[in-house]
A tleap script that builds the chain and sets N, CA, C and O, in Angstrom:
source leaprc.protein.ff14SB
mol = sequence {
  NMET SER PRO ALA THR GLY GLY ARG GLU GLU
  MET SER ASP VAL TYR ASP GLN HIE ILE ASP
  THR ASP VAL THR VAL GLN LEU SER ASP CYS
  GLY ARG GLU ASP ALA GLN ALA VAL PHE ASP
  VAL LEU ASP ALA VAL TYR ARG LEU GLU ASP
  MET THR ALA PRO GLY PRO GLN ALA ALA GLU
  GLY PRO SER PRO THR VAL TRP THR ALA THR
  PHE ASP THR ALA GLY GLY GLU ARG ARG GLU
  VAL ALA ALA ALA HIE LEU SER ALA LEU VAL
  GLY VAL THR LEU THR GLY GLY TYR HIE ALA
  VAL ASP GLU VAL GLU LYS VAL LEU ALA ALA
  GLY PHE ASP VAL GLN SER ARG HIE THR VAL
  SER GLY ASP GLN GLU ARG GLU ALA ARG LEU
  LEU LEU ALA SER CARG
}
set mol.1.N position { -42.074 -10.373 7.585 }
set mol.1.CA position { -40.650 -10.148 7.534 }
set mol.1.C position { -40.151 -9.949 8.952 }
set mol.1.O position { -40.762 -9.208 9.721 }
set mol.2.N position { -39.064 -10.590 9.310 }
set mol.2.CA position { -38.518 -10.483 10.658 }
set mol.2.C position { -37.650 -9.241 10.771 }
set mol.2.O position { -37.140 -8.760 9.759 }
set mol.3.N position { -37.463 -8.697 11.995 }
set mol.3.CA position { -36.603 -7.531 12.168 }
set mol.3.C position { -35.173 -7.794 11.693 }
set mol.3.O position { -34.519 -6.893 11.167 }
set mol.4.N position { -34.687 -9.027 11.876 }
set mol.4.CA position { -33.318 -9.341 11.446 }
set mol.4.C position { -33.183 -9.197 9.937 }
set mol.4.O position { -32.178 -8.678 9.451 }
set mol.5.N position { -34.194 -9.655 9.186 }
set mol.5.CA position { -34.142 -9.555 7.734 }
set mol.5.C position { -34.195 -8.109 7.297 }
set mol.5.O position { -33.468 -7.705 6.389 }
set mol.6.N position { -35.059 -7.315 7.942 }
set mol.6.CA position { -35.152 -5.900 7.602 }
set mol.6.C position { -33.827 -5.197 7.824 }
set mol.6.O position { -33.448 -4.330 7.037 }
set mol.7.N position { -33.120 -5.555 8.878 }
set mol.7.CA position { -31.812 -4.963 9.152 }
set mol.7.C position { -30.817 -5.276 8.062 }
set mol.7.O position { -30.022 -4.421 7.672 }
set mol.8.N position { -30.858 -6.506 7.568 }
set mol.8.CA position { -29.945 -6.884 6.492 }
set mol.8.C position { -30.253 -6.087 5.233 }
set mol.8.O position { -29.338 -5.662 4.528 }
set mol.9.N position { -31.536 -5.884 4.948 }
set mol.9.CA position { -31.902 -5.118 3.764 }
set mol.9.C position { -31.401 -3.681 3.879 }
set mol.9.O position { -30.893 -3.121 2.908 }
set mol.10.N position { -31.544 -3.080 5.072 }
set mol.10.CA position { -31.062 -1.717 5.258 }
set mol.10.C position { -29.550 -1.663 5.097 }
set mol.10.O position { -29.039 -0.745 4.454 }
set mol.11.N position { -28.816 -2.622 5.663 }
set mol.11.CA position { -27.367 -2.656 5.521 }
set mol.11.C position { -27.001 -2.806 4.049 }
set mol.11.O position { -26.060 -2.169 3.576 }
set mol.12.N position { -27.737 -3.642 3.324 }
set mol.12.CA position { -27.465 -3.848 1.910 }
set mol.12.C position { -27.669 -2.544 1.139 }
set mol.12.O position { -26.869 -2.218 0.262 }
set mol.13.N position { -28.737 -1.787 1.455 }
set mol.13.CA position { -28.985 -0.520 0.781 }
set mol.13.C position { -27.831 0.458 1.010 }
set mol.13.O position { -27.396 1.128 0.073 }
set mol.14.N position { -27.340 0.545 2.230 }
set mol.14.CA position { -26.220 1.436 2.547 }
set mol.14.C position { -24.977 0.977 1.803 }
set mol.14.O position { -24.245 1.802 1.256 }
set mol.15.N position { -24.730 -0.315 1.774 }
set mol.15.CA position { -23.565 -0.866 1.081 }
set mol.15.C position { -23.651 -0.558 -0.413 }
set mol.15.O position { -22.661 -0.154 -1.022 }
set mol.16.N position { -24.836 -0.748 -1.006 }
set mol.16.CA position { -25.004 -0.483 -2.432 }
set mol.16.C position { -24.772 0.988 -2.747 }
set mol.16.O position { -24.159 1.308 -3.765 }
set mol.17.N position { -25.252 1.893 -1.889 }
set mol.17.CA position { -25.045 3.316 -2.113 }
set mol.17.C position { -23.556 3.641 -2.042 }
set mol.17.O position { -23.061 4.443 -2.834 }
set mol.18.N position { -22.850 3.037 -1.116 }
set mol.18.CA position { -21.417 3.268 -0.934 }
set mol.18.C position { -20.647 2.862 -2.188 }
set mol.18.O position { -19.771 3.599 -2.641 }
set mol.19.N position { -20.961 1.716 -2.743 }
set mol.19.CA position { -20.282 1.234 -3.946 }
set mol.19.C position { -20.609 2.136 -5.128 }
set mol.19.O position { -19.748 2.378 -5.974 }
set mol.20.N position { -21.831 2.634 -5.199 }
set mol.20.CA position { -22.240 3.444 -6.335 }
set mol.20.C position { -21.596 4.817 -6.370 }
set mol.20.O position { -21.503 5.410 -7.445 }
set mol.21.N position { -21.143 5.355 -5.228 }
set mol.21.CA position { -20.639 6.718 -5.207 }
set mol.21.C position { -19.146 6.833 -4.926 }
set mol.21.O position { -18.544 7.830 -5.326 }
set mol.22.N position { -18.529 5.885 -4.272 }
set mol.22.CA position { -17.111 5.964 -3.951 }
set mol.22.C position { -16.256 5.466 -5.110 }
set mol.22.O position { -16.559 4.453 -5.739 }
set mol.23.N position { -15.181 6.205 -5.374 }
set mol.23.CA position { -14.218 5.805 -6.403 }
set mol.23.C position { -12.835 5.793 -5.767 }
set mol.23.O position { -12.400 6.786 -5.183 }
set mol.24.N position { -12.153 4.671 -5.884 }
set mol.24.CA position { -10.774 4.567 -5.424 }
set mol.24.C position { -9.868 4.985 -6.571 }
set mol.24.O position { -9.991 4.490 -7.692 }
set mol.25.N position { -8.959 5.902 -6.276 }
set mol.25.CA position { -8.037 6.440 -7.268 }
set mol.25.C position { -6.634 6.012 -6.867 }
set mol.25.O position { -6.169 6.330 -5.773 }
set mol.26.N position { -5.960 5.288 -7.758 }
set mol.26.CA position { -4.586 4.860 -7.517 }
set mol.26.C position { -3.689 5.502 -8.570 }
set mol.26.O position { -3.947 5.402 -9.769 }
set mol.27.N position { -2.627 6.166 -8.098 }
set mol.27.CA position { -1.661 6.799 -8.987 }
set mol.27.C position { -0.358 6.034 -8.870 }
set mol.27.O position { 0.074 5.696 -7.767 }
set mol.28.N position { 0.271 5.759 -10.008 }
set mol.28.CA position { 1.515 4.990 -9.966 }
set mol.28.C position { 2.616 5.701 -10.731 }
set mol.28.O position { 2.366 6.490 -11.642 }
set mol.29.N position { 3.840 5.397 -10.330 }
set mol.29.CA position { 5.035 5.902 -11.008 }
set mol.29.C position { 5.061 7.423 -11.120 }
set mol.29.O position { 5.374 7.973 -12.176 }
set mol.30.N position { 4.727 8.098 -10.012 }
set mol.30.CA position { 4.800 9.554 -10.018 }
set mol.30.C position { 5.278 10.051 -8.666 }
set mol.30.O position { 5.179 9.348 -7.660 }
set mol.31.N position { 5.795 11.262 -8.653 }
set mol.31.CA position { 6.276 11.863 -7.424 }
set mol.31.C position { 5.154 12.485 -6.602 }
set mol.31.O position { 4.001 12.544 -7.031 }
set mol.32.N position { 5.517 12.940 -5.426 }
set mol.32.CA position { 4.562 13.527 -4.495 }
set mol.32.C position { 3.851 14.740 -5.104 }
set mol.32.O position { 2.642 14.893 -4.930 }
set mol.33.N position { 4.583 15.602 -5.813 }
set mol.33.CA position { 3.981 16.814 -6.369 }
set mol.33.C position { 2.937 16.486 -7.429 }
set mol.33.O position { 1.869 17.098 -7.462 }
set mol.34.N position { 3.241 15.519 -8.297 }
set mol.34.CA position { 2.274 15.126 -9.329 }
set mol.34.C position { 1.054 14.461 -8.705 }
set mol.34.O position { -0.076 14.719 -9.121 }
set mol.35.N position { 1.276 13.610 -7.710 }
set mol.35.CA position { 0.146 12.971 -7.025 }
set mol.35.C position { -0.733 14.030 -6.383 }
set mol.35.O position { -1.959 13.952 -6.462 }
set mol.36.N position { -0.121 15.012 -5.753 }
set mol.36.CA position { -0.896 16.075 -5.102 }
set mol.36.C position { -1.687 16.878 -6.121 }
set mol.36.O position { -2.822 17.272 -5.851 }
set mol.37.N position { -1.098 17.130 -7.303 }
set mol.37.CA position { -1.797 17.872 -8.353 }
set mol.37.C position { -3.062 17.138 -8.796 }
set mol.37.O position { -4.111 17.757 -8.973 }
set mol.38.N position { -2.963 15.823 -8.974 }
set mol.38.CA position { -4.132 15.038 -9.393 }
set mol.38.C position { -5.180 15.030 -8.282 }
set mol.38.O position { -6.361 15.260 -8.541 }
set mol.39.N position { -4.754 14.769 -7.055 }
set mol.39.CA position { -5.709 14.723 -5.947 }
set mol.39.C position { -6.332 16.089 -5.678 }
set mol.39.O position { -7.494 16.156 -5.277 }
set mol.40.N position { -5.594 17.181 -5.886 }
set mol.40.CA position { -6.154 18.522 -5.698 }
set mol.40.C position { -7.285 18.793 -6.679 }
set mol.40.O position { -8.300 19.384 -6.309 }
set mol.41.N position { -7.117 18.363 -7.940 }
set mol.41.CA position { -8.173 18.537 -8.938 }
set mol.41.C position { -9.441 17.800 -8.486 }
set mol.41.O position { -10.538 18.356 -8.545 }
set mol.42.N position { -9.289 16.554 -8.036 }
set mol.42.CA position { -10.453 15.779 -7.602 }
set mol.42.C position { -11.034 16.313 -6.298 }
set mol.42.O position { -12.253 16.336 -6.123 }
set mol.43.N position { -10.168 16.742 -5.383 }
set mol.43.CA position { -10.625 17.239 -4.086 }
set mol.43.C position { -11.405 18.536 -4.219 }
set mol.43.O position { -12.231 18.845 -3.359 }
set mol.44.N position { -11.162 19.305 -5.279 }
set mol.44.CA position { -11.901 20.537 -5.504 }
set mol.44.C position { -13.358 20.257 -5.873 }
set mol.44.O position { -14.217 21.124 -5.711 }
set mol.45.N position { -13.635 19.053 -6.368 }
set mol.45.CA position { -14.983 18.705 -6.813 }
set mol.45.C position { -15.660 17.713 -5.876 }
set mol.45.O position { -16.855 17.834 -5.605 }
set mol.46.N position { -14.915 16.741 -5.382 }
set mol.46.CA position { -15.477 15.661 -4.572 }
set mol.46.C position { -14.908 15.668 -3.166 }
set mol.46.O position { -13.845 16.232 -2.908 }
set mol.47.N position { -15.636 15.031 -2.266 }
set mol.47.CA position { -15.175 14.899 -0.891 }
set mol.47.C position { -14.192 13.738 -0.795 }
set mol.47.O position { -14.483 12.625 -1.235 }
set mol.48.N position { -13.027 14.012 -0.216 }
set mol.48.CA position { -12.015 12.987 -0.005 }
set mol.48.C position { -12.441 12.110 1.155 }
set mol.48.O position { -12.680 12.612 2.253 }
set mol.49.N position { -12.541 10.799 0.932 }
set mol.49.CA position { -12.943 9.856 1.966 }
set mol.49.C position { -11.736 9.296 2.711 }
set mol.49.O position { -11.766 9.143 3.932 }
set mol.50.N position { -10.681 8.994 1.971 }
set mol.50.CA position { -9.520 8.343 2.572 }
set mol.50.C position { -8.331 8.533 1.653 }
set mol.50.O position { -8.460 8.482 0.430 }
set mol.51.N position { -7.161 8.754 2.259 }
set mol.51.CA position { -5.942 8.898 1.461 }
set mol.51.C position { -4.798 8.213 2.186 }
set mol.51.O position { -4.634 8.362 3.397 }
set mol.52.N position { -4.020 7.473 1.442 }
set mol.52.CA position { -2.864 6.790 2.000 }
set mol.52.C position { -1.604 7.367 1.372 }
set mol.52.O position { -1.418 7.298 0.157 }
set mol.53.N position { -0.752 7.928 2.197 }
set mol.53.CA position { 0.515 8.477 1.710 }
set mol.53.C position { 1.631 7.512 2.063 }
set mol.53.O position { 1.610 6.915 3.139 }
set mol.54.N position { 2.594 7.347 1.188 }
set mol.54.CA position { 3.691 6.426 1.480 }
set mol.54.C position { 4.649 7.010 2.500 }
set mol.54.O position { 4.703 8.223 2.701 }
set mol.55.N position { 5.394 6.142 3.130 }
set mol.55.CA position { 6.418 6.567 4.073 }
set mol.55.C position { 7.651 7.017 3.323 }
set mol.55.O position { 7.628 7.109 2.096 }
set mol.56.N position { 8.730 7.300 4.038 }
set mol.56.CA position { 9.963 7.744 3.390 }
set mol.56.C position { 10.508 6.689 2.442 }
set mol.56.O position { 10.344 5.488 2.655 }
set mol.57.N position { 11.151 7.162 1.405 }
set mol.57.CA position { 11.744 6.263 0.424 }
set mol.57.C position { 13.010 5.625 1.000 }
set mol.57.O position { 13.671 6.205 1.862 }
set mol.58.N position { 13.333 4.446 0.521 }
set mol.58.CA position { 14.546 3.756 0.949 }
set mol.58.C position { 15.776 4.507 0.435 }
set mol.58.O position { 15.728 5.114 -0.634 }
set mol.59.N position { 16.856 4.470 1.176 }
set mol.59.CA position { 18.072 5.202 0.823 }
set mol.59.C position { 18.801 4.571 -0.362 }
set mol.59.O position { 19.576 5.254 -1.031 }
set mol.60.N position { 18.572 3.286 -0.638 }
set mol.60.CA position { 19.313 2.595 -1.697 }
set mol.60.C position { 18.959 3.087 -3.095 }
set mol.60.O position { 19.775 2.945 -4.006 }
set mol.61.N position { 17.820 3.637 -3.292 }
set mol.61.CA position { 17.417 4.085 -4.615 }
set mol.61.C position { 15.913 4.200 -4.698 }
set mol.61.O position { 15.205 3.915 -3.732 }
set mol.62.N position { 15.425 4.616 -5.848 }
set mol.62.CA position { 13.984 4.792 -5.983 }
set mol.62.C position { 13.245 3.452 -5.926 }
set mol.62.O position { 13.747 2.426 -6.385 }
set mol.63.N position { 12.066 3.492 -5.362 }
set mol.63.CA position { 11.216 2.305 -5.331 }
set mol.63.C position { 9.844 2.696 -5.853 }
set mol.63.O position { 9.465 3.863 -5.763 }
set mol.64.N position { 9.097 1.757 -6.390 }
set mol.64.CA position { 7.769 2.070 -6.904 }
set mol.64.C position { 6.872 2.608 -5.786 }
set mol.64.O position { 6.876 2.097 -4.666 }
set mol.65.N position { 6.115 3.633 -6.113 }
set mol.65.CA position { 5.204 4.239 -5.155 }
set mol.65.C position { 3.807 4.245 -5.753 }
set mol.65.O position { 3.635 4.571 -6.928 }
set mol.66.N position { 2.818 3.892 -4.963 }
set mol.66.CA position { 1.425 3.981 -5.374 }
set mol.66.C position { 0.721 4.895 -4.377 }
set mol.66.O position { 0.771 4.666 -3.168 }
set mol.67.N position { 0.076 5.913 -4.885 }
set mol.67.CA position { -0.692 6.852 -4.082 }
set mol.67.C position { -2.152 6.463 -4.216 }
set mol.67.O position { -2.638 6.253 -5.327 }
set mol.68.N position { -2.851 6.366 -3.106 }
set mol.68.CA position { -4.239 5.919 -3.131 }
set mol.68.C position { -5.129 6.876 -2.364 }
set mol.68.O position { -4.783 7.316 -1.268 }
set mol.69.N position { -6.280 7.199 -2.945 }
set mol.69.CA position { -7.288 8.021 -2.271 }
set mol.69.C position { -8.655 7.536 -2.718 }
set mol.69.O position { -8.814 7.026 -3.826 }
set mol.70.N position { -9.633 7.699 -1.850 }
set mol.70.CA position { -11.016 7.356 -2.177 }
set mol.70.C position { -11.844 8.631 -2.111 }
set mol.70.O position { -11.788 9.368 -1.127 }
set mol.71.N position { -12.609 8.886 -3.164 }
set mol.71.CA position { -13.444 10.079 -3.241 }
set mol.71.C position { -14.910 9.680 -3.300 }
set mol.71.O position { -15.280 8.724 -3.982 }
set mol.72.N position { -15.739 10.425 -2.577 }
set mol.72.CA position { -17.188 10.230 -2.595 }
set mol.72.C position { -17.758 11.171 -3.645 }
set mol.72.O position { -17.716 12.390 -3.477 }
set mol.73.N position { -18.285 10.618 -4.716 }
set mol.73.CA position { -18.794 11.431 -5.820 }
set mol.73.C position { -20.239 11.868 -5.625 }
set mol.73.O position { -20.782 12.577 -6.472 }
set mol.74.N position { -20.870 11.464 -4.536 }
set mol.74.CA position { -22.286 11.761 -4.325 }
set mol.74.C position { -22.549 13.255 -4.188 }
set mol.74.O position { -23.574 13.743 -4.664 }
set mol.75.N position { -21.654 13.983 -3.555 }
set mol.75.CA position { -21.903 15.390 -3.303 }
set mol.75.C position { -20.995 16.311 -4.071 }
set mol.75.O position { -20.598 17.356 -3.555 }
set mol.76.N position { -20.656 15.952 -5.290 }
set mol.76.CA position { -19.752 16.779 -6.083 }
set mol.76.C position { -20.295 18.181 -6.271 }
set mol.76.O position { -21.501 18.370 -6.430 }
set mol.77.N position { -19.399 19.173 -6.254 }
set mol.77.CA position { -19.807 20.563 -6.347 }
set mol.77.C position { -19.981 21.043 -7.783 }
set mol.77.O position { -20.512 22.133 -7.995 }
set mol.78.N position { -19.565 20.293 -8.742 }
set mol.78.CA position { -19.726 20.611 -10.162 }
set mol.78.C position { -19.137 21.971 -10.540 }
set mol.78.O position { -19.645 22.647 -11.434 }
set mol.79.N position { -18.062 22.366 -9.852 }
set mol.79.CA position { -17.431 23.618 -10.231 }
set mol.79.C position { -16.449 23.376 -11.364 }
set mol.79.O position { -16.036 22.245 -11.619 }
set mol.80.N position { -16.085 24.453 -12.034 }
set mol.80.CA position { -15.169 24.338 -13.169 }
set mol.80.C position { -13.788 23.917 -12.688 }
set mol.80.O position { -13.298 24.385 -11.661 }
set mol.81.N position { -13.180 23.032 -13.446 }
set mol.81.CA position { -11.871 22.496 -13.094 }
set mol.81.C position { -10.811 23.202 -13.930 }
set mol.81.O position { -10.921 23.280 -15.154 }
set mol.82.N position { -9.785 23.713 -13.257 }
set mol.82.CA position { -8.676 24.362 -13.955 }
set mol.82.C position { -7.636 23.318 -14.356 }
set mol.82.O position { -7.478 22.292 -13.693 }
set mol.83.N position { -6.936 23.597 -15.444 }
set mol.83.CA position { -5.856 22.705 -15.870 }
set mol.83.C position { -4.759 22.717 -14.806 }
set mol.83.O position { -4.463 23.755 -14.215 }
set mol.84.N position { -4.163 21.552 -14.573 }
set mol.84.CA position { -3.101 21.415 -13.575 }
set mol.84.C position { -1.830 20.927 -14.254 }
set mol.84.O position { -1.883 20.252 -15.283 }
set mol.85.N position { -0.694 21.273 -13.672 }
set mol.85.CA position { 0.607 20.908 -14.245 }
set mol.85.C position { 1.108 19.588 -13.657 }
set mol.85.O position { 1.015 19.352 -12.452 }
set mol.86.N position { 1.637 18.740 -14.531 }
set mol.86.CA position { 2.325 17.511 -14.121 }
set mol.86.C position { 3.728 17.558 -14.689 }
set mol.86.O position { 3.933 18.040 -15.803 }
set mol.87.N position { 4.695 17.062 -13.933 }
set mol.87.CA position { 6.076 17.054 -14.416 }
set mol.87.C position { 6.362 15.870 -15.345 }
set mol.87.O position { 7.344 15.884 -16.087 }
set mol.88.N position { 5.510 14.857 -15.301 }
set mol.88.CA position { 5.671 13.658 -16.134 }
set mol.88.C position { 4.301 13.000 -16.302 }
set mol.88.O position { 3.323 13.415 -15.680 }
set mol.89.N position { 4.243 11.981 -17.139 }
set mol.89.CA position { 3.001 11.223 -17.296 }
set mol.89.C position { 2.662 10.524 -15.981 }
set mol.89.O position { 3.552 10.074 -15.259 }
set mol.90.N position { 1.369 10.439 -15.680 }
set mol.90.CA position { 0.912 9.796 -14.447 }
set mol.90.C position { -0.106 8.720 -14.820 }
set mol.90.O position { -1.099 8.996 -15.494 }
set mol.91.N position { 0.154 7.487 -14.371 }
set mol.91.CA position { -0.791 6.396 -14.567 }
set mol.91.C position { -1.836 6.424 -13.467 }
set mol.91.O position { -1.500 6.544 -12.289 }
set mol.92.N position { -3.108 6.313 -13.849 }
set mol.92.CA position { -4.224 6.387 -12.907 }
set mol.92.C position { -5.115 5.166 -13.100 }
set mol.92.O position { -5.451 4.806 -14.228 }
set mol.93.N position { -5.491 4.537 -12.000 }
set mol.93.CA position { -6.489 3.467 -12.027 }
set mol.93.C position { -7.654 3.906 -11.169 }
set mol.93.O position { -7.483 4.225 -9.993 }
set mol.94.N position { -8.848 3.922 -11.759 }
set mol.94.CA position { -10.079 4.282 -11.056 }
set mol.94.C position { -10.906 3.022 -10.878 }
set mol.94.O position { -11.068 2.247 -11.820 }
set mol.95.N position { -11.432 2.809 -9.671 }
set mol.95.CA position { -12.277 1.646 -9.410 }
set mol.95.C position { -13.500 2.093 -8.637 }
set mol.95.O position { -13.386 2.780 -7.622 }
set mol.96.N position { -14.678 1.699 -9.120 }
set mol.96.CA position { -15.918 2.045 -8.429 }
set mol.96.C position { -17.113 1.736 -9.300 }
set mol.96.O position { -17.002 1.045 -10.312 }
set mol.97.N position { -18.261 2.258 -8.893 }
set mol.97.CA position { -19.493 2.074 -9.658 }
set mol.97.C position { -19.381 2.731 -11.030 }
set mol.97.O position { -18.599 3.663 -11.220 }
set mol.98.N position { -20.164 2.242 -11.973 }
set mol.98.CA position { -20.079 2.714 -13.360 }
set mol.98.C position { -20.217 4.227 -13.477 }
set mol.98.O position { -19.356 4.891 -14.054 }
set mol.99.N position { -21.294 4.767 -12.931 }
set mol.99.CA position { -21.562 6.206 -13.043 }
set mol.99.C position { -20.490 7.019 -12.334 }
set mol.99.O position { -20.038 8.034 -12.862 }
set mol.100.N position { -20.080 6.591 -11.154 }
set mol.100.CA position { -19.086 7.322 -10.371 }
set mol.100.C position { -17.746 7.379 -11.097 }
set mol.100.O position { -17.110 8.433 -11.127 }
set mol.101.N position { -17.310 6.276 -11.678 }
set mol.101.CA position { -16.044 6.256 -12.419 }
set mol.101.C position { -16.139 7.173 -13.636 }
set mol.101.O position { -15.184 7.887 -13.942 }
set mol.102.N position { -17.272 7.164 -14.335 }
set mol.102.CA position { -17.460 8.060 -15.477 }
set mol.102.C position { -17.320 9.517 -15.054 }
set mol.102.O position { -16.675 10.308 -15.743 }
set mol.103.N position { -17.922 9.869 -13.925 }
set mol.103.CA position { -17.857 11.243 -13.430 }
set mol.103.C position { -16.425 11.653 -13.097 }
set mol.103.O position { -16.001 12.756 -13.442 }
set mol.104.N position { -15.686 10.784 -12.437 }
set mol.104.CA position { -14.296 11.091 -12.080 }
set mol.104.C position { -13.447 11.221 -13.350 }
set mol.104.O position { -12.573 12.085 -13.421 }
set mol.105.N position { -13.695 10.382 -14.338 }
set mol.105.CA position { -12.970 10.490 -15.612 }
set mol.105.C position { -13.195 11.854 -16.254 }
set mol.105.O position { -12.256 12.455 -16.777 }
set mol.106.N position { -14.425 12.343 -16.219 }
set mol.106.CA position { -14.737 13.656 -16.801 }
set mol.106.C position { -13.986 14.768 -16.085 }
set mol.106.O position { -13.470 15.684 -16.727 }
set mol.107.N position { -13.921 14.696 -14.770 }
set mol.107.CA position { -13.203 15.715 -14.001 }
set mol.107.C position { -11.712 15.678 -14.344 }
set mol.107.O position { -11.097 16.722 -14.562 }
set mol.108.N position { -11.135 14.478 -14.392 }
set mol.108.CA position { -9.712 14.365 -14.739 }
set mol.108.C position { -9.450 14.873 -16.161 }
set mol.108.O position { -8.427 15.514 -16.404 }
set mol.109.N position { -10.352 14.599 -17.095 }
set mol.109.CA position { -10.192 15.055 -18.475 }
set mol.109.C position { -10.289 16.578 -18.574 }
set mol.109.O position { -9.741 17.168 -19.505 }
set mol.110.N position { -10.971 17.215 -17.639 }
set mol.110.CA position { -11.049 18.673 -17.619 }
set mol.110.C position { -9.752 19.293 -17.097 }
set mol.110.O position { -9.400 20.408 -17.482 }
set mol.111.N position { -9.042 18.579 -16.225 }
set mol.111.CA position { -7.827 19.113 -15.633 }
set mol.111.C position { -6.537 18.686 -16.316 }
set mol.111.O position { -5.498 19.328 -16.160 }
set mol.112.N position { -6.611 17.596 -17.075 }
set mol.112.CA position { -5.403 17.026 -17.676 }
set mol.112.C position { -5.698 16.544 -19.087 }
set mol.112.O position { -6.855 16.407 -19.485 }
set mol.113.N position { -4.641 16.291 -19.827 }
set mol.113.CA position { -4.753 15.651 -21.129 }
set mol.113.C position { -4.735 14.143 -20.885 }
set mol.113.O position { -3.758 13.617 -20.352 }
set mol.114.N position { -5.800 13.446 -21.266 }
set mol.114.CA position { -5.874 11.999 -21.088 }
set mol.114.C position { -5.330 11.367 -22.367 }
set mol.114.O position { -5.949 11.456 -23.428 }
set mol.115.N position { -4.160 10.725 -22.252 }
set mol.115.CA position { -3.488 10.199 -23.434 }
set mol.115.C position { -3.888 8.773 -23.792 }
set mol.115.O position { -3.761 8.375 -24.950 }
set mol.116.N position { -4.359 8.011 -22.842 }
set mol.116.CA position { -4.830 6.667 -23.182 }
set mol.116.C position { -5.869 6.236 -22.157 }
set mol.116.O position { -5.881 6.694 -21.015 }
set mol.117.N position { -6.738 5.338 -22.607 }
set mol.117.CA position { -7.793 4.826 -21.733 }
set mol.117.C position { -7.956 3.335 -21.982 }
set mol.117.O position { -7.840 2.837 -23.102 }
set mol.118.N position { -8.228 2.655 -20.889 }
set mol.118.CA position { -8.533 1.227 -20.964 }
set mol.118.C position { -9.523 0.956 -19.842 }
set mol.118.O position { -9.300 1.371 -18.705 }
set mol.119.N position { -10.604 0.269 -20.147 }
set mol.119.CA position { -11.592 -0.022 -19.109 }
set mol.119.C position { -11.880 -1.509 -19.046 }
set mol.119.O position { -11.835 -2.226 -20.045 }
set mol.120.N position { -12.177 -1.940 -17.831 }
set mol.120.CA position { -12.595 -3.316 -17.579 }
set mol.120.C position { -13.882 -3.215 -16.773 }
set mol.120.O position { -13.914 -2.596 -15.710 }
set mol.121.N position { -14.928 -3.821 -17.285 }
set mol.121.CA position { -16.212 -3.760 -16.599 }
set mol.121.C position { -16.534 -5.084 -15.943 }
set mol.121.O position { -16.355 -6.152 -16.527 }
set mol.122.N position { -17.013 -4.990 -14.715 }
set mol.122.CA position { -17.451 -6.167 -13.979 }
set mol.122.C position { -18.941 -6.110 -13.762 }
set mol.122.O position { -19.642 -5.306 -14.376 }
set mol.123.N position { -19.416 -6.964 -12.891 }
set mol.123.CA position { -20.844 -7.030 -12.616 }
set mol.123.C position { -21.331 -5.785 -11.878 }
set mol.123.O position { -22.375 -5.233 -12.226 }
set mol.124.N position { -20.596 -5.341 -10.874 }
set mol.124.CA position { -21.015 -4.216 -10.049 }
set mol.124.C position { -20.080 -3.010 -10.154 }
set mol.124.O position { -20.458 -1.902 -9.774 }
set mol.125.N position { -18.874 -3.215 -10.662 }
set mol.125.CA position { -17.876 -2.155 -10.687 }
set mol.125.C position { -17.239 -2.021 -12.051 }
set mol.125.O position { -17.352 -2.890 -12.916 }
set mol.126.N position { -16.571 -0.906 -12.207 }
set mol.126.CA position { -15.819 -0.650 -13.429 }
set mol.126.C position { -14.419 -0.195 -13.029 }
set mol.126.O position { -14.253 0.544 -12.059 }
set mol.127.N position { -13.427 -0.635 -13.772 }
set mol.127.CA position { -12.062 -0.182 -13.568 }
set mol.127.C position { -11.617 0.533 -14.832 }
set mol.127.O position { -11.735 0.000 -15.935 }
set mol.128.N position { -11.105 1.742 -14.663 }
set mol.128.CA position { -10.604 2.516 -15.796 }
set mol.128.C position { -9.137 2.826 -15.550 }
set mol.128.O position { -8.754 3.234 -14.453 }
set mol.129.N position { -8.328 2.632 -16.569 }
set mol.129.CA position { -6.905 2.957 -16.493 }
set mol.129.C position { -6.643 4.108 -17.459 }
set mol.129.O position { -6.957 4.030 -18.646 }
set mol.130.N position { -6.062 5.171 -16.923 }
set mol.130.CA position { -5.811 6.371 -17.693 }
set mol.130.C position { -4.339 6.727 -17.626 }
set mol.130.O position { -3.637 6.333 -16.695 }
set mol.131.N position { -3.878 7.469 -18.610 }
set mol.131.CA position { -2.545 8.032 -18.598 }
set mol.131.C position { -2.722 9.538 -18.739 }
set mol.131.O position { -3.188 10.020 -19.772 }
set mol.132.N position { -2.346 10.288 -17.689 }
set mol.132.CA position { -2.556 11.741 -17.655 }
set mol.132.C position { -1.279 12.487 -17.977 }
set mol.132.O position { -0.182 12.047 -17.632 }
set mol.133.N position { -1.430 13.623 -18.643 }
set mol.133.CA position { -0.336 14.544 -18.924 }
set mol.133.C position { -0.859 15.965 -18.729 }
set mol.133.O position { -2.067 16.194 -18.683 }
set mol.134.N position { 0.065 16.912 -18.617 }
set mol.134.CA position { -0.334 18.314 -18.540 }
set mol.134.C position { -0.946 18.737 -19.846 }
set mol.134.O position { -0.626 18.189 -20.901 }
set mol.135.N position { -1.829 19.713 -19.778 }
set mol.135.CA position { -2.415 20.283 -21.011 }
set mol.135.C position { -1.453 21.238 -21.634 }
set mol.135.O position { -1.752 21.823 -22.675 }
savepdb mol mol.pdb
quit
C-alpha cells in the first residue's frame, strides 16, 4: 500500500465519523425566541458545531426565515432535558447519520411535544421532519 493511499483511507475514516455524528438542524417559520428555545435544548446535551443567524428583516414585511445549526452528537452529556416553551409550532428538519438523527429526535421529544414526523432515508443519511409544540 502506498503512503498516498493510506492517507486517503485516513481522510475517509475522519469523513465517515463526521457524517455519523453531526446533525444539521434547520428551523423554519419561527421567530428568534422559538429558535433559541429549540437550540438551547439541543445545546444543553450536544456540542454546537456551527450556527447561522439571519440578518435583519426587511422593512416591507415579514419574510421566511430559516435558522440553521449543526450539532456534534458524539459527546452528548445525556443529562435530563427540561420542557421548553414555544410561542407557536416550529418546523424542524434534521439531517445526518441514522443513529445521530435518532438521538437528536429523542432529545427534542423530551423537551417538546412532537406533533408530526416524516422521515426520508438515504444510503448514508437520514432526514427527519418534525413539528414541535410546547408541552
